[in-house]
N, C-alpha and C positions, 0 to 999 in steps of 0.2 A: 776572376772570383777571388775574394780575399778570405783566406782561411787562417784562423788563429788556433794556436795550440795552448791548452791550459796545463800547467805543470801539476796541479793538485791531483786531479783524478785521471790524468793521461787520456783525455778525450779531445776531440777537435770540434770546433764550432764553425759552421758556415754562416758568415755574416748576412748573406743574401736571404737565406731561408730560416735562419735561427734554429737549426736542428742540431742536436747533439748526437754525434756518432760515437757509440761505444764499441767495444770489441765484439760484442754479441751481434750487433747490427752489421758491423763490417764483415763478419763471417757469413751472415745471411746474404749480404750483397754479393760477396765473392762466389758463394754457392749458386746463386741465381744467375750471375753473369756466366759462370762456367756452363750451367745447364742450358741457358738460352743460346750461347755460342755453339755448343755441341749440336743442337738441333737445327742450326742454321738461321736463327733469328738475329737480325741486325740490332745491336744494342746501342748504337751511337746516338740515337734520338731519345734515349731513356735517361732521365736524371734520377739516379737511385738515391741521391743525397738530398732531395727536397722533401718537405713534409707531405706534399700532395703530388702523387705521380699521375699527372693529368692525362698522360697518354693512355692510361688504363681505364679512364672514366667511362668511355662509351662501350667497352667490352670487345672491341674489334681486335685489339692485339691479343687478348686472351683467346679469342676464337682462332686467330692465326696460329697461336701456339698449339692449341688443341688439334687443329687440322693438320699441322705438321707431324703430330705424334700419332693420331688415330689412323690405323690401317684401314678400317672399314668406314669410309667417308659417309656411308648411308646412315650411320648411327648419330652423326653430328646433328645438332639442332639447327633449324633455319633461323638465323638472326637477322635483325635489321642492320644492314651494312652502312646505313647513313642515318643514324639516330639524331634527330634535331632537337629533341626534348628529353628531359630526365626520365620520364616514364619508359620511353623506348630503350634507353641505355640500361635502366634497371631491369627491364624485362630481358634484355640480352644476357645480363649476369645471371638472372634467375634460370633461364634456359640452360646455360652452361653448367651451373651448379647442379641442377636436376640431372643433366646428362652424366656428370661425373659421379654423382651418388648412385645412379641407376646402373651404370656400366663398369665402374672401376671399384673393385672390392676394397682396395687400399685407401680410398679417399675417405677422409673423416666426415662424419655426419655433422660435426659441429659447425660446418659452413652452411648448412641448410638454413634458409631464411636470412642469410647475411648479404643479400644482393645490394642492399642500400649501403652497407659498409664498403663493398667493392666499388660502388659508384662514387663514394666519397674519396676513394683511392688514397687513403692514408698509407704512408710509407710502410710501416711495420706490418699492417694487415695485408697489403699487396705482396710483400716479400714472403709472409707466412703462407699465403694462398698459392703463390708460385712454387714454393718448396713442397707444398702438399700435392700439387700437380706432378712435380718431379717424382715424388714417391709413388703416385698412382700409375705412372707410366714408366716405372723402372726398367721393365723388360724392353720396351721400345727404345729407351735411351741407351741401353746396353747395345742394341743393334746399331744405333747411330754411331756410338763410340767405336765399335769394331769395324764398321764399314765406311767410316768418314772418308778416308783416302780413296778407297775403291770407287765409291759412288762419284766422287769428284773427277776421277779419271774418265769414267764413262759419260757422266752428265756434269759438265762444268757448271759452277754456280751461276755464271752469267747467262746461261741458256735456260729459258723457261720450258714448261712442259710441251707447248705447241711446237717448239723448234727441235725437240729431242729426237723426233722420228726422222728428221732429215740429217742426223749425224751420220758420218761415214760408216760407223759400225752397224752391220746388219743385225737383224733379230737373232739369227742363229749364233753369231759371234758374241753378241751381248749376253744371251742366255748361257753360253759356254763359260764366260767370265763369271757370271753370277753363281753357277753351279760350282766352279772351282773355288770361289771365295767362300761359299757356304761350307764346302768340305774342309777348308782351312780353319774355319771358326770351330767346327765340331770335332776336329782331329785331336 
C-alpha cells in the first residue's frame, strides 16, 4: 500500500482508497481498535482506512460484537446470518439498532432509522456507531478489562465454548477462582 504524507495540513492520503485521514479520524480508529481488541474481536480483517468498511455491510460483525458484550443472550435479536441481498442486511442493522435503543439507555436515538447508512458502511459512520456501542456497554467493557487475564487463564482464547467443559479445572475449582477474582475487583 502506498501512503503519501502532505506537509500542508499534516494528513496522510491512502492512494488505494483516496481517503484522507486526519487526527480526529485517527483517534476514532485507535479507540475502536482498543475497544474491539479488549472484547476479543479479531481486527486483522478490518480495513479501518478505507472509505467503505465492507466487512460491516451485512451486519454480522456488529452482531458478533453485541453478542460478545450482551450478558443476557435472550435479549439479542435473531438476525439473518447469511444475508444474500441488501434488504436482509439492512434488516439485520435495523434489528440491532432497535435492540440497542430498547435495552441500552446510553445509546443515542440519533441512529434510529439509520440502517441504510450502516449498510453503506461508510468509514466515519461505522466508527461513530462502534464508539456509540462502546459507550452503551461501558460497564461490560470494564468487566472485560478487569478480567481479561483471568478469563484467558481459565478459558484460553483458542478453546471454544463446547470444549471448555472438558478443561482440567472442575466446576468447583473454576467457581472458586471466579469468586476470588470478583473479591479482588471489589476490594
